[in-house]
N, C-alpha and C positions, 0 to 999 in steps of 0.2 A: 263569169264560173264555167260557163260553156266552153266560152275562147280556154282557159288554160286549160282544161280537161282534154280538150281537141288539139292544143299543142303539145301537152306531155305524151299523149298516146301516140300521135305521128314521129315525135322526137325518140319515142320509145322503140318504136315500128323499125325507124331509121336504125338507129344504134345498134339495134339484134341485128337487121340483115349483114351492117358490117362486119360484127363480130362472128356472124355465120360464115361468111367468106373467108373473114381471114383466119377460121379455124381450119380451113378446106384449103386456103392458100399455104400454111404455114403449117402443117403438120406433119411433124418429124415420127417417121416409122422407128418403131422398137425392135430389139431382137427378139424374136418369135421364139428362142429357145429359153429366155429369163420366163417367156409368160408361160410357156408350158413346165419347166422347173417349179416358177411357184407356185402353179396348181395341185402338182404334187408335195411340196412342204406341207405342213398342217395348217398353216396359217393364222398359230396361235401370238404370234410377233409379240415373242418373250424377252427374246434377246436373249439367252441361253447359248447363242452359238455364235455368241462374239458379234453379231452384227445388229444393225436397229429394227431391222425387221426380217421378212420372209422375204422380200421386193432386193432389198440389199444384199440377202444370204443368196437368191437366186443369180444376182449379177455375180457375184465370186464365183459362184460355181460354174456359172456359164464363161468366165474369163478366166477357168484354170488358178483361181486364187486361193481354193475352199476346197478341202477333202468332202469327198461325201457324205458322212462320218457325222460331219457339224451339229446336227441335228438331234439333241435329247429327246423332246420329247415327243418325237417320228419314230425312233424305236429302229429296228432290222426292218421292217414293211417297207420302210421309206429310205433306209440306207440304200436297199435293193431295187426299188423304183428308180432311183435317180442313179447308179452304177446304169441299172440297163437303158436308162434314155441318155446317158453322156458315155457309154460303150465303154465304159473302166471296171477296173478286179476289183472289188471291195471285201475289205478282211471286217466281217461284222463279230469277230472272237470278240471285241471290248466295247461292243455294244450291247445296253442294256433293252431290253422290254419291259416297261416298268409299267404298272396299273394307273390311271389316270388321276392326279395328287389335287388337290388345295390346301391352301393355307389354313389356319386355326389357329383361331386365339382363344389361349388359355386366361379367362379373367380373374381367376386368383391370380396369377401371376402378373399379370399387364397392370405398370405402372403410369400409362399413359403420355410416353416420352415423347409419341408423334416420328420414333425417325423410322418406322416402318412402312406410312404412310407417305412419306417422303421420297422414297426410295420405288415405289410400285409403279412400276413402268406404264398399269393401266388403272390408274387409283381405283384401284377394289376394295381398300381398306377405307372404311370409315371409324373417325373420331378426332377428337381435341387435344389439347393440350387439359394432361393431368384427367384425361377420364378414359374408360377403356373401350379397346376398338375393336369393331367388328368386320368380318372381311364380306364381302360381296362373290357370292360362291359363282355367278354368269360372268363376272368378269374375273376371277382369278388365273391367270395361267401358269402356276405354280413352277414361275422363276426362282423362286427360292431367296430372291435377294431381299426378303422382308426378314425372311428366318433368320440373314446371315448377320442382320446389324439392330436382332432386339438385347438388350443388354440383359433381360432377364430369362431368354427363351423360352417367353412364351407366346411366338409364336413357331408353331411346326408345319410341316408338310404332312395331312395325313391321304390315305386312300378318300376315292369317293364313295359318299355311302352309297350301298345299292337301296336305292326307291324304287316306286312305281316309275316316277317319271324316268328314271337314270339306266334302269334295268334295259337288257335284251336278251337274247334268245340267242345264245349261240350257234355261229351255223354246223350243220353236224358234219361229223367227218364221215368218210367214207369207210368200211370196212371192208377191210383187204379178204378177197376169197383165200381159203382154204384148203 
């Protein structure tokens, strides 16, 4: 037993050392601009921009393949920050600042068809065939895919309710001198 334990420990240490050396030797440097743009994006991974996540959107922005107005959840603040970082002009007239939203299931209308949780990219919907569905608030990114496929319109995007956990004090605005 002691021989087996010793041999597995030595084997694990040797393989770990080899993997550590390989990680340093074969490291691939990423584009620092992509990392900066990904930090600006909200990180909700909702896919509303048409890319698989914020990393894909940041790569498209860095490559000039997408406009700076691609992120609906980010609103005007993200558009202005992206435009400033990329050094381009941004037309924010078509960008809307929306309240944080969550999907909500109306239990009276839900027939348990399972279409909503099949399209949810974050697995935020709980339910099974012929049963009522529920939404995990922490996982919902308000992408709207569930709302689009619901045949009974029982899934709707609602503003996040103000609770003690979600409430925050707005930053005071400076008063203009008269």
